[in-house]
N, CA, C and O of each residue as an XYZ file, in Angstrom:
964
protein
N       0.831     -1.216      0.000
C       0.000      0.000      0.000
C       0.863      1.263      0.000
O       0.577      2.225     -0.713
N       1.930      1.241      0.818
C       2.815      2.399      0.896
C       3.465      2.673     -0.456
O       3.583      3.824     -0.877
N       3.889      1.592     -1.139
C       4.515      1.735     -2.452
C       3.559      2.332     -3.470
O       3.952      3.165     -4.287
N       2.305      1.906     -3.421
C       1.302      2.433     -4.358
C       1.047      3.921     -4.114
O       0.917      4.708     -5.052
N       0.977      4.287     -2.833
C       0.757      5.700     -2.501
C       1.913      6.567     -2.992
O       1.697      7.643     -3.550
N       3.149      6.088     -2.780
C       4.312      6.850     -3.237
C       4.316      6.984     -4.752
O       4.626      8.050     -5.284
N       3.970      5.903     -5.447
C       3.911      5.949     -6.911
C       2.886      6.973     -7.375
O       3.144      7.746     -8.298
N       1.720      6.976     -6.733
C       0.668      7.935     -7.088
C       1.108      9.365     -6.805
O       0.846     10.269     -7.599
N       1.783      9.571     -5.662
C       2.240     10.919     -5.314
C       3.289     11.426     -6.308
O       3.242     12.583     -6.727
N       4.230     10.562     -6.682
C       5.258     10.961     -7.640
C       4.642     11.247     -9.007
O       5.038     12.195     -9.685
N       3.668     10.424     -9.409
C       2.977     10.673    -10.675
C       2.214     11.994    -10.623
O       2.197     12.745    -11.598
N       1.588     12.272     -9.488
C       0.878     13.544     -9.286
C       1.853     14.715     -9.426
O       1.544     15.716    -10.072
N       3.034     14.578     -8.814
C       4.035     15.644     -8.862
C       4.574     15.839    -10.272
O       4.829     16.970    -10.688
N       4.750     14.737    -11.016
C       5.162     14.853    -12.417
C       4.078     15.547    -13.240
O       4.356     16.425    -14.056
N       2.838     15.128    -13.003
C       1.715     15.667    -13.777
C       1.554     17.163    -13.568
O       1.168     17.881    -14.490
N       1.847     17.638    -12.365
C       1.714     19.059    -12.061
C       3.023     19.827    -12.237
O       3.129     20.990    -11.846
N       4.022     19.161    -12.832
C       5.232     19.864    -13.237
C       6.255     20.113    -12.157
O       7.174     20.906    -12.366
N       6.136     19.463    -10.995
C       7.080     19.717     -9.910
C       8.515     19.393    -10.330
O       9.436     20.170    -10.076
N       8.696     18.230    -10.979
C      10.038     17.809    -11.363
C      10.609     18.717    -12.447
O      11.804     19.015    -12.445
N       9.765     19.153    -13.363
C      10.240     20.033    -14.444
C      10.637     21.402    -13.890
O      11.632     21.993    -14.310
N       9.844     21.889    -12.946
C      10.162     23.182    -12.320
C      11.508     23.099    -11.619
O      12.346     23.988    -11.766
N      11.716     22.029    -10.854
C      12.951     21.936    -10.094
C      14.151     21.566    -10.955
O      15.288     21.848    -10.575
N      13.925     20.946    -12.096
C      15.027     20.732    -13.040
C      15.526     22.083    -13.546
O      16.732     22.319    -13.629
N      14.588     22.964    -13.882
C      14.947     24.307    -14.352
C      15.625     25.112    -13.241
O      16.653     25.751    -13.466
N      15.041     25.073    -12.043
C      15.598     25.811    -10.898
C      17.001     25.314    -10.566
O      17.889     26.112    -10.266
N      17.202     23.997    -10.619
C      18.514     23.413    -10.324
C      19.574     23.916    -11.295
O      20.687     24.249    -10.885
N      19.234     23.972    -12.577
C      20.179     24.471    -13.590
C      20.545     25.922    -13.302
O      21.706     26.309    -13.431
N      19.552     26.729    -12.910
C      19.808     28.138    -12.586
C      20.744     28.247    -11.386
O      21.701     29.021    -11.413
N      20.471     27.474    -10.331
C      21.312     27.513     -9.134
C      22.753     27.103     -9.468
O      23.704     27.748     -9.028
N      22.903     26.037    -10.242
C      24.240     25.566    -10.596
C      24.985     26.644    -11.382
O      26.158     26.912    -11.122
N      24.297     27.257    -12.341
C      24.930     28.293    -13.159
C      25.393     29.466    -12.294
O      26.493     29.986    -12.483
N      24.554     29.880    -11.350
C      24.912     31.010    -10.470
C      26.090     30.647     -9.569
O      27.027     31.431     -9.415
N      26.037     29.450     -8.972
C      27.099     29.041     -8.045
C      28.444     28.874     -8.744
O      29.493     29.098     -8.140
N      28.415     28.482    -10.010
C      29.667     28.301    -10.742
C      30.389     29.631    -10.984
O      31.591     29.647    -11.249
N      29.659     30.735    -10.894
C      30.271     32.050    -11.056
C      30.932     32.529     -9.758
O      31.693     33.497     -9.764
N      30.638     31.851     -8.656
C      31.200     32.244     -7.358
C      32.565     31.580     -7.184
O      32.702     30.389     -7.464
N      33.576     32.321     -6.730
C      34.903     31.719     -6.508
C      34.820     30.500     -5.593
O      33.996     30.453     -4.680
N      35.678     29.519     -5.846
C      35.622     28.242     -5.132
C      35.717     28.403     -3.619
O      35.084     27.648     -2.881
N      36.498     29.377     -3.144
C      36.668     29.519     -1.697
C      35.384     29.945     -0.984
O      35.245     29.750      0.223
N      34.438     30.535     -1.745
C      33.163     30.958     -1.153
C      31.992     30.069     -1.586
O      30.886     30.175     -1.057
N      32.258     29.203     -2.545
C      31.159     28.435     -3.146
C      30.516     27.464     -2.165
O      29.303     27.258     -2.204
N      31.326     26.857     -1.275
C      30.760     25.925     -0.304
C      29.772     26.605      0.622
O      28.704     26.065      0.907
N      30.131     27.792      1.090
C      29.250     28.544      1.985
C      27.917     28.872      1.310
O      26.849     28.668      1.888
N      27.997     29.386      0.070
C      26.767     29.757     -0.633
C      25.959     28.530     -1.040
O      24.734     28.595     -1.134
N      26.633     27.424     -1.279
C      25.913     26.180     -1.597
C      25.101     25.701     -0.395
O      23.985     25.205     -0.550
N      25.669     25.852      0.808
C      24.936     25.501      2.034
C      23.643     26.304      2.116
O      22.572     25.748      2.359
N      23.749     27.610      1.914
C      22.563     28.471      2.024
C      21.539     28.151      0.937
O      20.338     28.128      1.203
N      22.012     27.904     -0.291
C      21.097     27.606     -1.397
C      20.345     26.306     -1.142
O      19.122     26.255     -1.277
N      21.075     25.254     -0.772
C      20.424     23.952     -0.578
C      19.517     23.969      0.644
O      18.445     23.364      0.629
N      19.934     24.654      1.700
C      19.084     24.718      2.889
C      17.794     25.491      2.614
O      16.713     25.034      2.984
N      17.895     26.653      1.974
C      16.724     27.512      1.815
C      15.800     27.085      0.686
O      14.671     27.568      0.598
N      16.268     26.171     -0.194
C      15.354     25.748     -1.261
C      15.124     24.242     -1.282
O      14.089     23.804     -0.779
N      16.020     23.417     -1.829
C      15.709     21.981     -1.827
C      15.414     21.422     -0.441
O      14.511     20.602     -0.277
N      16.182     21.867      0.563
C      15.994     21.336      1.911
C      14.614     21.592      2.483
O      14.076     20.770      3.226
N      14.041     22.737      2.132
C      12.722     23.104      2.664
C      11.633     23.030      1.590
O      10.534     23.550      1.777
N      11.941     22.391      0.482
C      11.010     22.297     -0.647
C       9.625     21.798     -0.237
O       8.605     22.370     -0.623
N       9.607     20.715      0.554
C       8.333     20.107      0.927
C       7.446     20.996      1.765
O       6.232     20.797      1.812
N       8.036     21.977      2.430
C       7.274     22.856      3.322
C       6.161     23.566      2.572
O       5.019     23.593      3.031
N       6.487     24.143      1.421
C       5.486     24.856      0.631
C       4.732     23.927     -0.317
O       3.516     24.043     -0.473
N       5.461     23.004     -0.949
C       4.826     22.143     -1.943
C       3.760     21.240     -1.331
O       2.699     21.046     -1.925
N       4.032     20.685     -0.150
C       3.056     19.766      0.437
C       1.781     20.501      0.807
O       0.690     19.935      0.736
N       1.917     21.768      1.205
C       0.726     22.559      1.501
C      -0.144     22.744      0.276
O      -1.368     22.634      0.351
N       0.495     23.026     -0.862
C      -0.245     23.176     -2.119
C      -0.932     21.872     -2.495
O      -2.083     21.874     -2.932
N      -0.218     20.748     -2.324
C      -0.793     19.440     -2.655
C      -2.006     19.140     -1.781
O      -3.050     18.722     -2.281
N      -1.862     19.355     -0.477
C      -2.973     19.079      0.450
C      -4.169     19.972      0.127
O      -5.312     19.516      0.167
N      -3.911     21.246     -0.195
C      -5.007     22.154     -0.535
C      -5.728     21.685     -1.798
O      -6.955     21.752     -1.870
N      -4.978     21.212     -2.791
C      -5.595     20.694     -4.021
C      -6.433     19.449     -3.721
O      -7.547     19.307     -4.225
N      -5.887     18.552     -2.900
C      -6.613     17.328     -2.566
C      -7.867     17.629     -1.758
O      -8.897     16.977     -1.935
N      -7.782     18.602     -0.883
C      -8.972     18.990     -0.122
C     -10.025     19.605     -1.037
O     -11.217     19.331     -0.892
N      -9.583     20.437     -1.977
C     -10.524     21.096     -2.880
C     -11.217     20.104     -3.808
O     -12.362     20.312     -4.209
N     -10.511     19.017     -4.148
C     -11.086     17.973     -4.991
C     -11.831     16.917     -4.177
O     -12.284     15.908     -4.718
N     -11.953     17.162     -2.863
C     -12.650     16.265     -1.935
C     -12.001     14.877     -1.843
O     -12.663     13.906     -1.476
N     -10.708     14.785     -2.176
C     -10.032     13.488     -2.106
C      -9.829     13.041     -0.665
O      -9.981     11.860     -0.351
N      -9.486     13.979      0.210
C      -9.228     13.611      1.596
C     -10.500     13.248      2.350
O     -10.468     12.502      3.330
N     -11.618     13.788      1.877
C     -12.885     13.549      2.571
C     -13.207     12.070      2.663
O     -13.725     11.596      3.674
N     -12.895     11.342      1.593
C     -13.250      9.920      1.557
C     -12.027      8.996      1.540
O     -12.175      7.774      1.559
N     -10.828      9.574      1.504
C      -9.624      8.754      1.385
C      -9.495      7.746      2.514
O      -9.141      6.590      2.284
N      -9.782      8.183      3.733
C      -9.523      7.324      4.885
C     -10.674      6.369      5.192
O     -10.648      5.662      6.199
N     -11.701      6.351      4.308
C     -12.699      5.283      4.373
C     -12.095      4.012      3.773
O     -12.483      2.896      4.118
N     -11.126      4.216      2.855
C     -10.441      3.104      2.207
C      -9.427      2.497      3.194
O      -9.255      3.012      4.298
N      -8.757      1.401      2.796
C      -7.765      0.793      3.708
C      -6.522      1.657      3.962
O      -5.653      1.263      4.739
N      -6.426      2.827      3.319
C      -5.261      3.696      3.500
C      -5.200      4.193      4.936
O      -6.177      4.735      5.454
N      -4.055      4.010      5.577
C      -3.866      4.500      6.950
C      -3.240      5.880      6.915
O      -2.522      6.231      5.979
N      -3.523      6.652      7.945
C      -3.013      8.018      8.003
C      -1.484      8.036      7.935
O      -0.911      8.870      7.233
N      -0.821      7.135      8.649
C       0.651      7.146      8.660
C       1.211      6.867      7.271
O       2.255      7.409      6.906
N       0.528      6.026      6.489
C       0.980      5.760      5.123
C       0.841      7.011      4.258
O       1.728      7.352      3.476
N      -0.290      7.677      4.420
C      -0.543      8.899      3.642
C       0.515      9.958      3.937
O       1.087     10.542      3.016
N       0.775     10.207      5.222
C       1.742     11.237      5.609
C       3.159     10.860      5.169
O       3.887     11.693      4.628
N       3.546      9.608      5.403
C       4.900      9.174      5.033
C       5.106      9.216      3.526
O       6.199      9.534      3.058
N       4.069      8.899      2.765
C       4.174      8.948      1.313
C       4.426     10.370      0.830
O       5.252     10.591     -0.055
N       3.715     11.335      1.412
C       3.922     12.742      1.052
C       5.352     13.172      1.394
O       6.028     13.809      0.586
N       5.797     12.819      2.589
C       7.136     13.230      3.039
C       8.217     12.600      2.164
O       9.133     13.289      1.716
N       8.114     11.305      1.922
C       9.153     10.609      1.162
C       9.180     11.027     -0.302
O      10.255     11.193     -0.879
N       8.009     11.199     -0.910
C       7.973     11.554     -2.334
C       8.560     12.938     -2.572
O       9.252     13.149     -3.568
N       8.298     13.889     -1.671
C       8.886     15.224     -1.818
C      10.363     15.228     -1.433
O      11.140     16.031     -1.948
N      10.743     14.342     -0.539
C      12.164     14.217     -0.176
C      12.985     13.736     -1.365
O      14.159     14.084     -1.496
N      12.370     12.938     -2.230
C      13.073     12.454     -3.420
C      13.484     13.626     -4.305
O      14.620     13.679     -4.778
N      12.558     14.578     -4.533
C      12.884     15.753     -5.351
C      14.003     16.548     -4.693
O      14.967     16.941     -5.349
N      13.867     16.783     -3.382
C      14.881     17.557     -2.657
C      16.242     16.875     -2.727
O      17.263     17.539     -2.908
N      16.257     15.557     -2.586
C      17.511     14.800     -2.601
C      18.188     14.865     -3.966
O      19.386     15.132     -4.061
N      17.411     14.619     -5.026
C      17.973     14.654     -6.387
C      18.524     16.039     -6.703
O      19.630     16.170     -7.227
N      17.740     17.079     -6.379
C      18.170     18.452     -6.639
C      19.455     18.778     -5.889
O      20.375     19.366     -6.456
N      19.520     18.396     -4.612
C      20.694     18.688     -3.787
C      21.930     17.965     -4.297
O      23.020     18.537     -4.314
N      21.770     16.706     -4.715
C      22.902     15.951     -5.242
C      23.462     16.604     -6.506
O      24.677     16.714     -6.668
N      22.577     17.032     -7.389
C      23.024     17.679     -8.623
C      23.752     18.989     -8.325
O      24.808     19.266     -8.892
N      23.178     19.787     -7.433
C      23.827     21.060     -7.083
C      25.200     20.807     -6.471
O      26.185     21.437     -6.855
N      25.258     19.883     -5.520
C      26.527     19.581     -4.865
C      27.567     19.032     -5.824
O      28.720     19.460     -5.799
N      27.172     18.086     -6.672
C      28.120     17.438     -7.578
C      28.666     18.408     -8.621
O      29.876     18.445     -8.848
N      27.803     19.190     -9.256
C      28.240     20.042    -10.356
C      28.903     21.340     -9.898
O      29.562     22.011    -10.694
N      28.736     21.700     -8.626
C      29.373     22.940     -8.164
C      30.594     22.700     -7.285
O      31.517     23.514     -7.265
N      30.601     21.579     -6.556
C      31.705     21.334     -5.626
C      32.456     20.032     -5.889
O      33.573     19.852     -5.404
N      31.857     19.130     -6.649
C      32.533     17.892     -7.029
C      33.004     17.067     -5.850
O      32.203     16.663     -5.007
N      34.323     16.814     -5.790
C      34.893     15.934     -4.782
C      34.853     16.467     -3.371
O      35.123     15.727     -2.425
N      34.520     17.742     -3.204
C      34.438     18.301     -1.850
C      33.206     17.805     -1.095
O      33.131     17.915      0.129
N      32.261     17.268     -1.821
C      30.970     16.907     -1.220
C      31.027     15.520     -0.593
O      31.528     14.570     -1.195
N      30.504     15.419      0.626
C      30.278     14.115      1.245
C      28.827     13.750      0.960
O      27.917     14.287      1.591
N      28.604     12.836      0.011
C      27.239     12.521     -0.396
C      26.473     11.767      0.691
O      25.244     11.808      0.734
N      27.199     11.087      1.560
C      26.522     10.443      2.697
C      25.893     11.502      3.607
O      24.705     11.440      3.922
N      26.718     12.480      4.027
C      26.197     13.521      4.913
C      25.160     14.392      4.212
O      24.207     14.850      4.843
N      25.338     14.624      2.917
C      24.358     15.430      2.179
C      23.016     14.714      2.123
O      21.969     15.331      2.321
N      23.046     13.418      1.855
C      21.807     12.634      1.824
C      21.119     12.647      3.179
O      19.911     12.866      3.272
N      21.900     12.409      4.234
C      21.338     12.405      5.588
C      20.746     13.770      5.937
O      19.649     13.852      6.490
N      21.471     14.834      5.614
C      20.999     16.188      5.930
C      19.718     16.515      5.179
O      18.780     17.062      5.759
N      19.672     16.182      3.885
C      18.481     16.481      3.074
C      17.271     15.708      3.579
O      16.184     16.272      3.703
N      17.445     14.428      3.870
C      16.314     13.608      4.307
C      15.769     14.081      5.652
O      14.554     14.164      5.832
N      16.659     14.390      6.599
C      16.210     14.855      7.911
C      15.570     16.237      7.813
O      14.547     16.501      8.445
N      16.172     17.110      7.025
C      15.643     18.461      6.852
C      14.275     18.406      6.171
O      13.339     19.088      6.589
N      14.165     17.597      5.127
C      12.896     17.466      4.409
C      11.822     16.835      5.291
O      10.658     17.233      5.235
N      12.207     15.855      6.105
C      11.277     15.220      7.044
C      10.665     16.264      7.969
O       9.451     16.290      8.168
N      11.499     17.115      8.527
C      11.005     18.138      9.456
C      10.132     19.170      8.749
O       9.006     19.420      9.178
N      10.633     19.767      7.679
C       9.914     20.873      7.048
C       8.635     20.414      6.338
O       7.637     21.134      6.344
N       8.654     19.232      5.731
C       7.442     18.728      5.087
C       6.378     18.412      6.135
O       5.194     18.658      5.906
N       6.783     17.875      7.271
C       5.837     17.617      8.369
C       5.216     18.920      8.858
O       4.023     18.971      9.157
N       6.036     19.985      8.940
C       5.505     21.301      9.330
C       4.476     21.785      8.314
O       3.419     22.297      8.681
N       4.799     21.614      7.023
C       3.858     22.020      5.978
C       2.542     21.269      6.062
O       1.477     21.855      5.865
N       2.607     19.969      6.357
C       1.388     19.170      6.529
C       0.558     19.687      7.705
O      -0.666     19.791      7.620
N       1.245     20.008      8.798
C       0.546     20.439     10.015
C      -0.221     21.741      9.812
O      -1.339     21.883     10.306
N       0.373     22.696      9.086
C      -0.276     24.007      8.973
C      -1.241     24.096      7.791
O      -2.007     25.055      7.688
N      -1.210     23.097      6.892
C      -2.084     23.167      5.713
C      -3.419     22.467      5.914
O      -4.384     22.755      5.205
N      -3.482     21.549      6.875
C      -4.641     20.658      6.973
C      -5.946     21.391      7.268
O      -7.011     20.933      6.854
N      -5.885     22.523      7.976
C      -7.123     23.236      8.291
C      -7.149     24.649      7.705
O      -8.020     25.446      8.053
N      -6.204     24.963      6.821
C      -6.179     26.303      6.226
C      -7.392     26.481      5.322
O      -7.629     25.641      4.453
N      -8.177     27.562      5.501
C      -9.396     27.744      4.702
C      -9.132     28.161      3.264
O     -10.027     28.062      2.425
N      -7.927     28.623      2.959
C      -7.610     29.035      1.592
C      -6.111     28.942      1.373
O      -5.338     28.851      2.327
N      -5.704     28.964      0.108
C      -4.293     28.917     -0.214
C      -3.568     30.152      0.306
O      -2.436     30.058      0.781
N      -4.217     31.304      0.218
C      -3.618     32.535      0.745
C      -3.388     32.443      2.247
O      -2.370     32.904      2.762
N      -4.350     31.839      2.944
C      -4.236     31.666      4.390
C      -3.054     30.746      4.706
O      -2.281     31.007      5.628
N      -2.926     29.667      3.927
C      -1.797     28.751      4.137
C      -0.477     29.465      3.892
O       0.466     29.303      4.666
N      -0.397     30.260      2.819
C       0.855     30.948      2.500
C       1.238     31.933      3.605
O       2.416     32.086      3.927
N       0.242     32.594      4.177
C       0.528     33.521      5.279
C       1.108     32.765      6.466
O       2.115     33.176      7.042
N       0.464     31.654      6.829
C       0.981     30.831      7.928
C       2.396     30.343      7.624
O       3.276     30.382      8.485
N       2.603     29.884      6.387
C       3.885     29.311      6.001
C       5.001     30.349      6.093
O       6.086     30.057      6.597
N       4.735     31.550      5.610
C       5.758     32.603      5.624
C       6.099     32.991      7.059
O       7.270     33.173      7.394
N       5.080     33.119      7.908
C       5.329     33.485      9.306
C       6.148     32.405     10.022
O       7.088     32.708     10.756
N       5.776     31.150      9.797
C       6.512     30.056     10.440
C       7.934     29.951      9.885
O       8.882     29.704     10.630
N       8.073     30.141      8.571
C       9.397     30.052      7.970
C      10.327     31.147      8.502
O      11.506     30.896      8.752
N       9.799     32.354      8.673
C      10.609     33.438      9.226
C      11.111     33.068     10.623
O      12.257     33.344     10.976
N      10.238     32.444     11.407
C      10.624     32.001     12.748
C      11.710     30.921     12.678
O      12.679     30.950     13.437
N      11.532     29.976     11.763
C      12.476     28.866     11.663
C      13.817     29.292     11.066
O      14.817     28.593     11.226
N      13.842     30.430     10.383
C      15.093     30.914      9.789
C      15.937     31.735     10.772
O      17.068     32.105     10.454
N      15.405     32.018     11.946
C      16.144     32.823     12.922
C      17.498     32.215     13.272
O      18.455     32.967     13.460
N      17.630     30.869     13.370
C      18.951     30.294     13.686
C      20.048     30.642     12.675
O      21.231     30.467     12.967
N      19.671     31.128     11.503
C      20.683     31.595     10.552
C      21.582     32.657     11.186
O      22.769     32.747     10.870
N      21.002     33.460     12.088
C      21.770     34.519     12.750
C      22.900     33.937     13.587
O      23.984     34.515     13.673
N      22.638     32.794     14.202
C      23.677     32.143     15.005
C      24.674     31.419     14.112
O      25.877     31.438     14.375
N      24.180     30.782     13.062
C      25.072     30.082     12.123
C      26.062     31.053     11.485
O      27.235     30.725     11.307
N      25.579     32.257     11.140
C      26.443     33.280     10.542
C      27.274     34.025     11.584
O      28.078     34.894     11.247
N      27.065     33.669     12.867
C      27.781     34.261     14.003
C      27.474     35.753     14.165
O      28.290     36.516     14.682
N      26.292     36.145     13.716
C      25.855     37.524     13.933
C      25.289     37.682     15.340
O      25.609     38.639     16.045
N      24.432     36.717     15.745
C      23.860     36.725     17.098
C      24.011     35.313     17.666
O      23.063     34.529     17.612
N      25.177     34.975     18.204
C      25.390     33.621     18.731
C      24.666     33.398     20.059
O      25.081     33.909     21.100
N      23.597     32.641     20.008
C      22.824     32.309     21.206
C      22.650     30.795     21.276
O      22.332     30.156     20.273
N      22.856     30.231     22.446
C      22.758     28.778     22.572
C      21.358     28.271     22.266
O      21.202     27.163     21.752
N      20.337     29.066     22.573
C      18.957     28.627     22.344
C      18.682     28.426     20.859
O      17.880     27.570     20.484
N      19.345     29.212     20.011
C      19.170     29.066     18.566
C      19.855     27.805     18.054
O      19.487     27.272     17.007
N      20.852     27.331     18.797
C      21.633     26.187     18.346
C      20.964     24.844     18.614
O      21.475     23.802     18.203
N      19.831     24.862     19.296
C      19.078     23.617     19.479
C      17.840     23.595     18.593
O      17.045     22.657     18.648
N      17.682     24.626     17.782
C      16.543     24.674     16.864
C      16.850     23.841     15.618
O      18.019     23.675     15.268
N      15.829     23.316     14.947
C      16.057     22.397     13.815
C      16.830     23.014     12.658
O      17.658     22.341     12.045
N      16.576     24.274     12.349
C      17.259     24.901     11.216
C      18.769     24.969     11.443
O      19.551     24.793     10.509
N      19.171     25.224     12.680
C      20.601     25.300     12.980
C      21.257     23.936     12.765
O      22.333     23.847     12.173
N      20.608     22.876     13.244
C      21.150     21.529     13.044
C      21.258     21.200     11.562
O      22.245     20.610     11.123
N      20.234     21.584     10.785
C      20.271     21.337      9.341
C      21.439     22.073      8.692
O      22.137     21.512      7.849
N      21.651     23.323      9.082
C      22.758     24.108      8.522
C      24.107     23.489      8.847
O      24.994     23.450      7.994
N      24.269     23.002     10.079
C      25.527     22.371     10.483
C      25.785     21.121      9.636
O      26.911     20.890      9.195
N      24.742     20.317      9.409
C      24.920     19.095      8.624
C      25.202     19.401      7.159
O      26.018     18.728      6.528
N      24.529     20.417      6.616
C      24.820     20.818      5.233
C      26.244     21.361      5.126
O      26.939     21.112      4.142
N      26.670     22.103      6.147
C      28.029     22.639      6.163
C      29.051     21.506      6.136
O      30.034     21.558      5.397
N      28.809     20.500      6.939
C      29.711     19.345      6.970
C      29.724     18.629      5.624
O      30.782     18.235      5.132
N      28.530     18.461      5.027
C      28.415     17.726      3.766
C      29.089     18.444      2.606
O      29.675     17.803      1.734
N      29.009     19.763      2.592
C      29.459     20.514      1.414
C      30.851     21.107      1.549
O      31.433     21.550      0.559
N      31.390     21.120      2.756
C      32.726     21.682      2.925
C      33.736     20.659      3.434
O      34.947     20.851      3.324
N      33.213     19.567      3.992
C      34.094     18.543      4.540
C      34.684     18.903      5.887
O      35.430     18.122      6.478
N      34.339     20.116      6.383
C      34.823     20.547      7.699
C      33.674     21.162      8.461
O      32.660     21.546      7.879
N      33.839     21.252      9.761
C      32.861     21.944     10.589
C      33.380     23.334     10.886
O      34.233     23.517     11.754
N      32.854     24.327     10.150
C      33.364     25.685     10.283
C      33.116     26.277     11.659
O      33.717     27.291     12.012
N      32.236     25.656     12.445
C      31.930     26.198     13.765
C      32.729     25.510     14.869
O      32.457     25.703     16.054
N      33.704     24.715     14.476
C      34.598     24.140     15.472
C      34.256     22.709     15.828
O      33.118     22.274     15.652
N      35.249     21.968     16.333
C      35.074     20.552     16.618
C      34.296     20.267     17.896
O      33.990     19.110     18.186
N      33.972     21.305     18.663
C      33.295     21.050     19.935
C      31.807     20.749     19.742
O      31.127     20.408     20.710
N      31.297     20.863     18.547
C      29.884     20.592     18.289
C      29.767     19.257     17.553
O      29.878     19.223     16.327
N      29.548     18.171     18.271
C      29.508     16.854     17.631
C      28.381     16.785     16.597
O      27.243     17.169     16.863
N      28.729     16.291     15.425
C      27.744     16.222     14.339
C      26.598     15.267     14.670
O      25.455     15.492     14.271
N      26.911     14.213     15.395
C      25.854     13.256     15.733
C      24.788     13.893     16.625
O      23.624     13.495     16.581
N      25.174     14.864     17.419
C      24.197     15.563     18.249
C      23.180     16.287     17.365
O      21.987     16.289     17.669
N      23.644     16.898     16.280
C      22.736     17.615     15.386
C      21.884     16.657     14.554
O      20.751     16.981     14.197
N      22.427     15.483     14.248
C      21.609     14.449     13.602
C      20.465     14.068     14.535
O      19.311     13.978     14.117
N      20.802     13.847     15.804
C      19.800     13.466     16.802
C      18.757     14.572     16.983
O      17.557     14.300     16.988
N      19.219     15.825     17.133
C      18.297     16.948     17.347
C      17.342     17.118     16.173
O      16.140     17.300     16.364
N      17.884     17.059     14.953
C      17.032     17.255     13.779
C      16.041     16.107     13.629
O      14.902     16.313     13.211
N      16.475     14.905     13.969
C      15.567     13.754     13.917
C      14.437     13.919     14.932
O      13.273     13.677     14.614
N      14.780     14.328     16.147
C      13.765     14.519     17.196
C      12.779     15.607     16.784
O      11.570     15.426     16.935
N      13.268     16.733     16.267
C      12.390     17.794     15.786
C      11.474     17.276     14.671
O      10.301     17.642     14.600
N      12.018     16.433     13.815
C      11.213     15.867     12.737
C      10.092     14.985     13.268
O       8.959     15.052     12.791
N      10.411     14.164     14.252
C       9.395     13.289     14.861
C       8.311     14.123     15.530
O       7.124     13.824     15.400
N       8.719     15.176     16.249
C       7.749     16.056     16.911
C       6.824     16.705     15.873
O       5.607     16.733     16.057
N       7.402     17.226     14.782
C       6.604     17.863     13.730
C       5.657     16.852     13.085
O       4.506     17.176     12.792
N       6.141     15.626     12.866
C       5.301     14.570     12.277
C       4.125     14.234     13.187
O       2.994     14.104     12.720
N       4.390     14.093     14.487
C       3.318     13.750     15.429
C       2.274     14.866     15.509
O       1.080     14.600     15.642
N       2.737     16.119     15.425
C       1.791     17.246     15.415
C       0.938     17.197     14.154
O      -0.274     17.406     14.211
N       1.572     16.920     13.013
C       0.828     16.818     11.751
C      -0.196     15.692     11.825
O      -1.340     15.867     11.405
N       0.207     14.531     12.357
C      -0.712     13.392     12.463
C      -1.886     13.721     13.380
O      -3.027     13.356     13.095
N      -1.602     14.405     14.472
C      -2.679     14.770     15.403
C      -3.660     15.738     14.757
O      -4.872     15.621     14.940
N      -3.127     16.699     13.996
C      -4.006     17.675     13.340
C      -4.824     17.032     12.219
O      -5.975     17.412     12.002
N      -4.252     16.071     11.512
C      -5.021     15.338     10.493
C      -6.117     14.515     11.156
O      -7.234     14.429     10.644
N      -5.797     13.917     12.285
C      -6.821     13.172     13.025
C      -7.975     14.088     13.421
O      -9.143     13.704     13.352
N      -7.628     15.303     13.835
C      -8.643     16.235     14.327
C      -9.482     16.836     13.195
O     -10.706     16.916     13.303
N      -8.828     17.254     12.120
C      -9.523     18.020     11.091
C      -9.979     17.199      9.884
O     -10.867     17.629      9.147
N      -9.379     16.017      9.672
C      -9.757     15.205      8.513
C     -10.494     13.941      8.930
O     -11.629     13.719      8.509
N      -9.857     13.104      9.761
C     -10.477     11.825     10.117
C     -11.792     12.014     10.854
O     -12.736     11.252     10.643
N     -11.865     13.021     11.714
C     -13.096     13.231     12.477
C     -14.219     13.767     11.608
O     -15.388     13.719     11.992
N     -13.856     14.288     10.409
C     -14.870     14.844      9.507
C     -15.048     13.998      8.253
O     -15.637     14.461      7.276
N     -14.547     12.761      8.268
C     -14.659     11.910      7.089
C     -16.120     11.736      6.699
O     -16.982     11.421      7.520
N     -16.363     11.957      5.392
C     -17.732     11.851      4.895
C     -18.379     13.192      4.702
O     -19.380     13.293      3.993
N     -17.831     14.249      5.321
C     -18.386     15.582      5.134
C     -17.717     16.249      3.940
O     -16.539     16.017      3.669
N     -18.470     17.073      3.235
C     -17.941     17.746      2.052
C     -17.656     19.199      2.391
O     -18.559     19.945      2.769
N     -16.378     19.602      2.251
C     -15.988     20.972      2.540
C     -15.146     21.507      1.393
O     -14.131     20.908      1.036
N     -15.549     22.609      0.822
C     -14.819     23.201     -0.289
C     -13.784     24.186      0.261
O     -14.071     24.964      1.170
N     -12.590     24.138     -0.300
C     -11.509     25.018      0.110
C     -11.353     26.109     -0.927
O     -11.388     25.842     -2.129
N     -11.182     27.328     -0.471
C     -10.973     28.438     -1.394
C      -9.523     28.492     -1.813
O      -8.631     28.651     -0.980
N      -9.284     28.355     -3.139
C      -7.933     28.456     -3.647
C      -7.730     29.765     -4.392
O      -6.637     30.025     -4.896
């Protein structure tokens, strides 16, 4: 069942041009990064991959859920044998595939041998898990696409605050336990081969933190789907797009 859901989600994403859009965007990013001197390219690659492929699912999954709600697909979906965890995991994994492919291409064509593809894969999957789960959580009860976008932008601004600590503009320990900071540290390790913030910050700690944040975001999304979708199964509600 999980395999069928993922296949359907990927086909849906192809049909709506997600892969074509990101193929074009990836080429643009690679072209821009290649103009940056090599000594600065790793730093800018971290920011590019974190702010776009890494968080891709955050906005895209909201659009997908809004479309499915508007077509009344979710209203009756869970009458079928499909379980909520399968539905959520399929959305997260299918969008993670796009983020992973895009990140690998950007890393390979701009930095080549400097990239640790193991750490890049781990960073992308954990980052996508967290941000896509957040997108699911805030989209499930949004009355319109504009309402979802407002929520998404406000939440994204909050989640981007750890950038201030990563850039060492406002170094605060509280920012260093936030998910975005852990994602940035892992991307930094993957794309530069070194930890620019010093050896005292064990990378495994940030893997653990980002994983825990992802699980928390997933559980919140599952709870909100239980509240707003499963409890209303069979009712017809039109969403304003």
